[in-house]
C-alpha positions as CSV (number, residue, x, y, z in Angstrom):
1,M,114.5,242.2,74.0
2,A,117.9,241.1,72.6
3,K,120.5,243.8,72.1
4,K,121.1,244.6,68.4
5,N,124.6,244.1,67.3
6,N,125.9,246.8,64.9
7,R,129.0,244.8,63.7
8,P,129.3,244.4,59.9
9,I,128.4,241.0,58.6
10,S,130.4,239.0,56.1
11,P,129.3,239.0,52.5
12,H,127.4,235.9,51.5
13,L,128.7,233.5,48.7
14,Q,126.1,235.0,46.4
15,I,127.6,238.4,46.8
16,Y,131.3,237.7,47.0
17,R,133.1,237.3,43.7
18,L,136.3,235.2,43.9
19,P,139.1,236.9,41.9
20,L,140.6,235.2,38.8
21,T,143.9,234.6,40.7
22,G,141.9,232.8,43.4
23,I,140.1,230.6,40.9
24,V,143.4,229.7,39.2
25,S,145.0,228.9,42.6
26,I,142.1,226.6,43.6
27,S,142.2,225.0,40.1
28,H,146.0,224.4,40.5
29,R,145.3,222.4,43.7
30,M,142.5,220.5,42.0
31,T,144.6,219.6,39.0
32,G,147.3,218.3,41.4
33,V,144.8,216.0,42.9
34,M,143.6,214.9,39.4
35,L,147.2,214.2,38.4
36,S,147.7,212.0,41.4
37,A,144.5,210.1,40.7
38,G,145.5,209.9,37.0
39,L,148.6,208.0,38.0
40,V,146.4,205.0,38.8
41,L,145.3,204.9,35.2
42,F,149.0,205.3,34.1
43,V,150.0,202.3,36.3
44,Y,147.1,200.3,34.8
45,I,148.5,201.0,31.3
46,I,152.0,200.0,32.3
47,Y,150.5,196.8,33.8
48,A,148.6,196.1,30.6
49,V,151.7,196.5,28.5
50,L,153.7,194.2,30.7
51,G,150.8,191.7,31.0
52,G,150.9,190.5,27.4
53,A,148.7,190.7,24.4
54,V,145.4,189.7,26.1
55,T,145.8,192.2,28.9
56,Y,146.8,194.9,26.4
57,A,143.8,194.2,24.2
58,A,141.5,194.5,27.2
59,M,143.2,197.8,28.2
60,Q,142.7,199.1,24.6
61,A,139.0,198.2,24.7
62,F,138.7,200.0,28.1
63,A,140.5,203.0,26.8
64,G,138.2,203.2,23.8
65,F,135.2,204.1,26.0
66,W,134.1,207.7,25.6
67,L,134.2,208.4,29.3
68,I,137.8,207.1,29.6
69,K,138.8,209.3,26.7
70,A,137.3,212.3,28.4
71,V,139.2,211.5,31.6
72,Y,142.4,211.1,29.5
73,W,142.0,214.5,27.9
74,G,141.2,216.0,31.3
75,F,144.4,214.4,32.6
76,V,146.4,216.0,29.7
77,Y,144.9,219.4,30.3
78,A,145.5,219.1,34.1
79,L,149.2,218.2,33.3
80,F,149.7,221.3,31.1
81,F,147.7,223.6,33.5
82,H,149.8,222.4,36.4
83,L,153.0,222.9,34.3
84,C,152.0,226.5,33.3
85,H,151.1,227.4,36.9
86,G,154.4,226.0,38.0
87,V,156.2,228.3,35.5
88,R,154.1,231.2,37.0
89,H,155.3,230.3,40.4
90,L,158.9,230.3,39.2
91,I,158.3,233.9,37.9
92,W,156.9,234.8,41.4
93,D,160.0,233.2,43.1
94,A,162.1,235.7,41.1
95,G,160.1,238.5,42.9
96,N,158.3,239.8,39.8
97,S,154.7,240.5,38.7
98,F,152.8,241.0,42.0
99,D,150.6,243.9,40.9
100,R,147.0,243.1,40.2
101,E,147.0,243.8,36.5
102,T,150.0,241.6,35.9
103,L,148.6,238.8,38.0
104,N,145.3,238.8,36.0
105,R,147.2,239.0,32.7
106,Y,149.5,236.1,33.6
107,A,146.5,234.0,34.8
108,L,144.8,234.5,31.4
109,I,148.1,233.6,29.6
110,E,148.4,230.5,31.8
111,L,144.9,229.4,30.9
112,G,145.4,230.0,27.2
113,A,148.8,228.4,27.1
114,S,147.5,225.2,28.8
115,L,144.6,225.0,26.4
116,V,146.8,225.6,23.4
117,L,149.3,222.9,24.6
118,T,146.4,220.4,25.1
119,L,145.0,221.1,21.7
120,T,148.5,220.7,20.2
121,V,148.8,217.3,21.8
122,L,145.3,216.5,20.4
123,L,146.6,217.2,16.9
124,F,149.4,214.7,17.3
125,I,147.5,211.8,18.9
C-alpha cells in the first residue's frame, strides 16, 4: 500500500475567494491590454478621417453597429478604470493606505469613480 501523505492540500478554485484588491489588480492588467487593442480602432478612425469623405462615411457606418458601440464604451470605461487605478498607484508610491480596510475602500472608490466618469462622458456624447 502507498504511504498516506499528511501534508495540507491547497484550496480548490471553488473554495478560494480572491480578494477585491486582487480582482481590481487583474482588471487593471486586462484594461491595459484592452487599451492597447483599442488603439487599433483609434488608428482606423484617424485613417478614415485622412482618407476622405468616402472612407469617413464607411467608418461612420462601421461605428454605428451596436457591437462596435459596445466596444467603444468598453474602451472608454477601460481608459477611466486604468486612470483611476494609476492614481491609486500614485497614492501607494507616497507610502500611504496599505491597511486592508483602506485598500478595499479605495478599490470601491476606484470602481465607482471610473463608472461615474464613463457615464459623464456618455452624457456629453
